[in-house]
C-alpha positions in Angstrom: 72.1 136.5 52.1 75.0 135.5 52.8 76.7 137.9 55.2 79.7 138.4 52.7 77.0 138.6 49.9 75.2 141.8 52.4 78.6 143.6 52.9 80.2 143.3 49.7 76.6 144.5 48.0 77.0 148.5 48.9 80.8 148.6 47.4 79.5 147.0 44.0 76.2 149.8 43.8 79.6 152.0 43.0 82.1 149.7 41.4 81.6 147.5 38.9 83.5 143.9 38.3 87.5 143.5 37.2 87.2 143.1 33.4 91.4 141.7 33.2 91.7 138.3 33.1 92.7 135.9 35.7 94.6 133.0 35.1 95.8 130.4 37.8 97.8 127.3 37.9 96.4 124.4 38.7 97.7 122.1 41.8 97.5 118.6 42.6 97.5 116.8 46.0 97.9 113.5 47.6 94.4 113.3 50.7 92.1 110.4 51.2 92.1 107.5 50.7 90.3 105.6 47.2 87.0 104.9 47.6 85.5 102.2 45.0 82.2 102.8 44.1 80.3 104.1 41.2 81.4 107.7 42.5 84.1 108.7 40.6 84.6 111.9 42.1 82.9 115.5 42.1 83.8 118.5 42.0 84.0 121.7 44.1 83.1 125.0 43.3 84.2 128.1 44.5 82.4 131.4 44.5 85.4 133.9 45.0 84.3 137.0 46.3 81.9 139.5 44.7 83.9 141.0 41.9 87.3 139.6 42.0 86.3 137.5 38.9 88.0 134.6 40.9 85.3 131.7 40.3 86.9 128.3 40.3 87.0 124.7 40.0 88.6 121.8 41.9 88.3 118.3 41.5 88.8 115.3 43.9 89.3 111.7 42.3 88.3 109.0 44.7 90.0 106.6 42.6 93.6 108.1 43.5 92.8 109.8 45.8 94.0 113.0 44.7 92.7 116.6 45.3 93.0 118.5 42.4 93.1 122.6 42.5 92.2 125.3 39.8 91.8 123.0 36.9 89.4 124.8 34.7 92.2 126.8 33.2 94.7 123.5 32.8 91.4 121.6 30.9 91.0 124.8 28.4 94.4 126.3 27.7 92.6 127.5 24.6 90.7 129.6 26.3 91.6 133.2 27.2 89.1 134.2 30.4 88.8 132.3 33.8 85.9 131.1 35.1 84.4 134.7 36.2 82.6 136.0 38.8 80.9 134.0 41.2 80.1 130.6 41.5 76.7 130.5 42.4 75.8 127.4 41.5 77.1 124.0 40.2 75.0 120.4 38.8 75.9 118.0 36.2 73.2 116.1 34.4 74.0 113.4 31.9 77.5 114.1 30.7 77.3 117.4 30.9 79.1 119.8 33.9 76.9 123.1 34.1 78.7 125.8 36.2 76.3 129.2 37.4 78.4 131.9 37.1 76.8 134.9 38.7 78.3 137.9 37.9 79.4 137.1 35.0 76.0 136.3 33.9 76.6 132.9 32.1 75.9 129.3 33.0 79.7 127.8 31.7 78.9 123.9 30.5 81.6 121.8 30.6 82.1 117.9 29.5 81.2 116.2 32.8 84.0 113.7 32.8 86.4 116.2 31.7 85.9 120.1 32.6 86.7 120.9 28.9 84.3 123.8 27.7 81.4 123.1 25.3 79.3 126.3 25.4 77.6 128.6 28.0 74.1 130.5 28.5 73.6 133.5 28.3 71.7 135.0 31.3 71.5 137.8 33.7 71.8 137.4 37.3 71.9 133.9 36.6 71.5 131.6 40.2 69.9 127.9 40.3 70.1 125.2 38.2 67.5 122.1 38.5 66.9 119.6 35.0 64.2 117.5 33.8 63.5 115.7 30.0 66.4 117.0 28.9 65.6 120.7 30.3 67.6 122.9 32.4 65.5 125.9 34.6 67.8 128.2 35.8 66.0 131.3 38.6 67.4 134.6 37.4 67.6 137.8 39.9 66.7 139.1 36.0 68.2 142.8 36.8 71.7 144.1 38.6 72.6 143.8 41.9 71.7 146.3 43.9 69.9 146.9 46.7 66.7 149.2 46.3 63.7 147.6 48.6 61.8 149.5 45.5 63.6 147.1 43.5 61.7 147.3 39.9 63.1 143.6 38.1 61.1 140.7 38.6 62.8 137.4 38.0 62.2 134.7 36.6 63.1 130.8 35.6 64.6 130.6 32.4 63.9 127.5 30.4 66.3 125.9 28.5 67.0 122.9 25.8 70.0 120.2 27.2 71.3 119.3 23.8 71.1 123.2 21.9 71.9 125.1 25.1 69.5 127.8 23.7 66.7 128.8 26.4 63.5 128.0 24.8 61.3 130.1 27.4 61.1 132.0 30.3 58.2 132.0 33.7 58.7 135.0 35.5 58.0 134.7 39.8 58.8 136.8 42.5 61.9 138.8 43.3 64.7 137.7 43.2 64.4 133.9 42.2 66.7 131.3 44.5 66.8 127.7 44.7 64.4 125.6 42.8 63.1 122.1 42.8 61.4 119.7 40.9 58.9 117.7 42.0 57.0 115.6 39.3 54.9 117.6 37.0 55.5 121.0 39.0 59.1 123.4 39.7 59.0 125.0 43.2 61.1 128.0 43.1 61.9 130.2 46.3 61.3 133.5 46.6 63.7 135.9 48.5 62.9 139.7 47.9 67.2 139.6 49.2 68.0 142.4 47.4 64.6 144.6 48.7 64.9 144.3 52.4 63.1 145.4 54.4 60.3 143.9 52.0 61.7 141.2 51.4 59.2 137.6 49.2 57.7 135.6 51.4 56.3 132.8 48.7 57.3 129.7 47.0 56.5 129.7 43.8 54.6 127.1 41.8 55.3 126.2 37.5 53.5 124.2 35.6 56.0 122.0 33.6 53.3 120.7 30.9 53.0 124.9 30.6 55.4 126.3 32.1 53.2 129.2 33.6 53.0 129.5 37.3 50.1 128.4 38.9 50.0 129.4 42.5 52.1 131.0 45.9 52.1 129.2 48.6 53.2 131.5 51.7 55.6 130.1 53.7 57.9 133.3 55.5 59.8 135.9 54.5 63.6 136.0 52.9 63.6 131.9 51.5 66.9 130.3 49.9 66.6 126.7 49.6 64.2 124.3 48.7 65.0 119.7 49.0 61.9 117.5 47.9 62.4 114.1 50.7 60.9 110.6 48.9 58.2 111.1 51.2 56.0 113.8 49.0 57.7 116.8 51.1 59.7 120.0 50.4 61.6 121.3 52.7 62.4 125.2 52.4 65.2 127.3 53.7 64.7 131.3 55.4 67.3 133.3 56.0 65.6 134.9 58.4 65.9 139.0 58.2 69.0 139.3 60.4 67.2 141.4 63.5 63.9 139.6 65.0 62.9 137.0 62.6 65.3 134.0 62.7 66.8 131.6 60.1 64.2 128.3 60.0 63.4 125.0 58.5 59.8 124.5 56.9 58.0 121.6 54.8 55.8 121.6 52.6 53.3 118.6 51.5 53.1 118.8 47.8 50.3 116.8 47.6 48.7 119.6 49.1 50.7 122.4 48.5 50.0 123.7 52.4 52.9 124.7 54.7 52.6 122.0 57.4 55.6 122.1 60.1 59.1 123.8 61.2 61.8 123.5 62.6 63.4 125.1 65.4 66.6 124.8 63.3 69.2 127.5 61.2 69.6 127.1 58.4 72.3 128.6 55.7 73.3 124.8 54.0 72.3 121.6 53.4 72.5 118.2 52.0 70.0 115.5 51.5 70.9 111.4 52.7 67.8 109.3 52.3 66.4 110.2 55.5 68.4 112.9 57.1 69.1 116.7 56.0 72.6 117.7 57.2 71.9 121.2 58.2 74.3 124.6 59.1 73.3 127.0 60.0 75.5 130.6 60.2 73.3 133.3 61.4 74.1 136.8 61.0 72.6 138.7 63.5 72.9 142.7 63.0 71.3 143.2 67.0 74.7 141.9 68.2 76.9 142.0 65.2 77.8 138.2 65.0 77.6 134.7 63.7 76.0 132.4 65.8 77.4 128.6 63.8 75.4 125.2 64.2 76.0 121.9 62.8 72.4 119.5 62.7 71.1 116.7 61.4 67.1 116.2 60.8 65.3 113.2 60.3 62.6 114.4 57.5 60.6 111.2 58.5 59.6 112.6 62.2 60.7 116.2 61.6 63.1 116.2 64.7 66.7 117.3 65.3 67.8 113.8 65.8 71.9 115.8 66.1 72.9 119.0 67.4 76.5 118.6 66.5 77.5 116.3 64.1 80.7 116.9 64.0 82.6 115.5 66.9 86.3 115.9 66.5 87.8 119.1 68.1 90.8 118.7 65.9 87.9 120.5 63.4 87.9 123.9 62.9 85.8 126.2 60.8 85.6 130.1 60.9 82.8 130.6 58.3 81.2 126.8 56.9 80.5 127.5 53.0 79.1 124.3 51.9 78.2 120.7 52.5 78.0 117.6 51.2 77.6 113.4 52.4 79.0 111.2 50.3 75.9 108.6 49.3 78.0 104.9 50.2 80.5 106.0 52.3 78.6 108.4 54.4 81.8 110.5 54.9 80.6 114.0 55.3 82.4 116.9 53.6 81.6 120.5 55.1 84.1 123.6 53.7 85.2 127.0 55.3 85.2 130.1 53.5 87.2 131.5 56.5 88.0 135.3 55.5 85.8 135.3 52.3 89.1 136.2 50.5 92.0 134.1 50.9 92.2 130.1 49.9 89.3 127.9 52.1 89.3 124.6 53.0 87.6 121.3 52.8 86.7 118.9 55.2 86.6 115.4 54.9 85.2 113.9 58.0 83.5 110.2 58.8 80.3 109.8 59.4 80.8 109.5 63.3 82.4 113.4 62.9 85.5 112.7 63.1 88.6 114.3 60.7 89.6 111.6 58.4 91.5 114.5 55.7 91.7 118.3 54.9 92.7 120.4 52.0 93.3 123.8 50.8 90.9 125.0 48.3 89.9 128.0 46.3 88.6 131.1 48.1 85.5 130.6 49.3 84.4 126.9 48.1 80.8 126.3 47.9 79.3 124.0 45.2 79.7 120.4 45.5 78.3 118.1 42.7 79.2 114.3 42.8 80.0 112.3 39.4 78.9 109.0 38.4 81.3 106.0 36.2 
């Protein structure tokens, strides 16, 4: 799990989240050139530090080149509360925008074209989303935020109807399940066991979507986090490592045989798949030397080779803590966010395909999750 998350868990075990609502003024700033394509903009969900109730939503408009900060309250003047405590995932499905607000135990559902409130889905300690055939699939830690090697509450995946926003079924998986991924009629879930240090989980759960039952577990390695399916029938799995002797690494599962076939010697904190190029950055924290090792790489998913060991080539681009990543599928511009010190506004950097700076702009606190808006 991320360094900021680890450092705050001890505090949160004795302190509850702030109760007051926080309303921030929206701002806008002209930044990049206009881009004409089927993609009209992107949303960026800023996590906000845990316990601060400061998750915010930004929007970049490709048709005007204007970056809009903190738009939720402005777009929803009749809603008195802010987005909530810790934005953990952001997805667009159909004409709706879904923001997972982890410690507020909700998914905020908005109109994709306006970010206006539609409804909420209540789910304890919710984490990540995927969608298929009119249903959403939401991972849940199920229990409280608490570091305990004897943690008792197993996690689950909640299935909800995107028309009614009602949860229709649940399927138990491992402890502290993180990102899911869908391949065909199967839902894969990365189990972390992150609250149970040093007793981490080490397997990917496989759920049959027709029965919504767990049918298999694929053992990989400890403390799993992200999943990405490529167009070659492969599932890429990331491990955070144990922050001591087991490093963060990238693993490949063949979804036809459902076995681990390879590993790539690269640290991964977050990733974005564009064609056959997997853009990854690693912010690998070590309790041995009490420091972060930061890397930026590109992995070719067809050859399993690291084809670039530094995709940021501009010395002007100075990032303290990379925290989010996105690649524009048309222009191939690379977007990397900077969480800085975790408690003050961050930055998003726009780089061209050669890794040179195009523009940069201030964001909310801990900018993390992108969602592209199509015309």
